[in-house]
Each structure stands twice: as structure tokens, then as C-alpha cells.
N, C-alpha and C positions, 0 to 999 in steps of 0.2 A: 441743505443739511438733512432733510427727510430722505432724500434719495440715497445719500451716503449711509445713513442708518439702516435703511431697507437693504441696501447692497451687502452690508456687513452681516446682517441677520440671515440673509439668504446664503451667504458664503459659510457661515457657521452651521446652518442647517444641512447643507450639502456635505460638509466635512463629517458631521455626526452620522449621516446615513452611510457614507463610505466606510467609516470605521466600524460601524455595526455589521455591515455586510462582510467585511474581512474577518472580524472576530467570529462570526457564525461559521465561516468556512474552516477556520482553524479548529474550532470546537468539533466539527463533524469529523475531520481527519484524526484528531486526537481520540475521539470516541471510538472510531473504528480500530485504532491501534490498541486501545484498552481491551477490546473484545477478542484479542488473540489469545489462544490457548496452546501451550506447547504440546506437541504430538510425539510420543515415544516411537522409536523406529519400528517396533512390533505392531504399532497401530496405524502405520501409514497405509492407506488404501492400496490394494493390489495394482490397480491401474496406474496410480502415481508411481509406485515402485518400478513397474515395468518401464515407464517413460524415463525415469531417472537412470535406469540401467542401460538405456538405449545409446546408440552411437552419438546422438546430439550432445550428450552430457558425459561422454567418455573422458576420463582424466580428471573430472571434477569430483570433489568430495562434498557430500551433504553435511553441512555444519549444523543446521537446525531446520526443523519443520514445525510450523505452527498453523493453526486453523482458526479462521474467524468463527467465533462461537455462535454467530447469528446466521451463518451460511455454510456452504461446503467449499469455500475458497481456501486454498492452502498457500502459505508463503514458505518458499524453500530458499534457504541461503546456501549457496555453493561456494567453495573455495578451490583455488588451483594456483600453485606457485605464489602464494601471498596475495593473490587477487581475490576479491569477494564480489559475488553477483547475487542479486535477489530476483527470484522469479515467482510468478503466481500461477497456480494451476487449479483446475476443478478436481473433484474427487476421482475422476476417470483418468487423470493425468494429461488432460488437454490444456495446453498453455493458454492463459487468459491474456497475456501480452505476447505477441509473436516474436520476441527476441530470443535468440539461442546464444549460449556462451560461445566464445571464439577461442 
């Protein structure tokens, strides 16, 4: 009986640790999204504007640009024929994720 009780307690402890770790990850992701600030088209850095006007993004329309308030990372939402893609750039227009729209 003692072994059964011990096993149950260990199982409950491991479950609590797993739930705590998952909730911390969700909080970090949510916090980074809260720190996004909308960027007016006139305030988009020149390097990022040049990148978005380049051939890699031809035919795509910039729907929105926002900036992480704690860094110089920019989130750009692009649309084309009803399709929407999200890309991340630094202030110089360098992609932070190497995906290009197709």
C-alpha cells in the first residue's frame, strides 16, 4: 500500500511540473505578442521598405507592419489573392526566418 501511495504522489508531482512548464511557455509567447506596436507606413525603416519592394515580394500587398517594442524585430503581414503570410525582419530588411512568399 505504501508503494502505491508513493507512486501516486510521484505521478501527481510530475504532472504538476509538466503543467507549470507548459504554462510558462504560453506566457512568454503571449507576452511577446503584447509587446507589438503598430508601425505606420511612413515609419517603416528604409531597409525594410527596400526589401518589401524587391522581387521576392512582388505581387504581395503589405497588410500590416508591427514592431516588437523591446527589440528591432518587425512583423510584416502580406496578402496576395486572398492568401496571407506573416514574415519577420530586422530593421535593415533582413529576413529573420528564411521563408519567402511563393
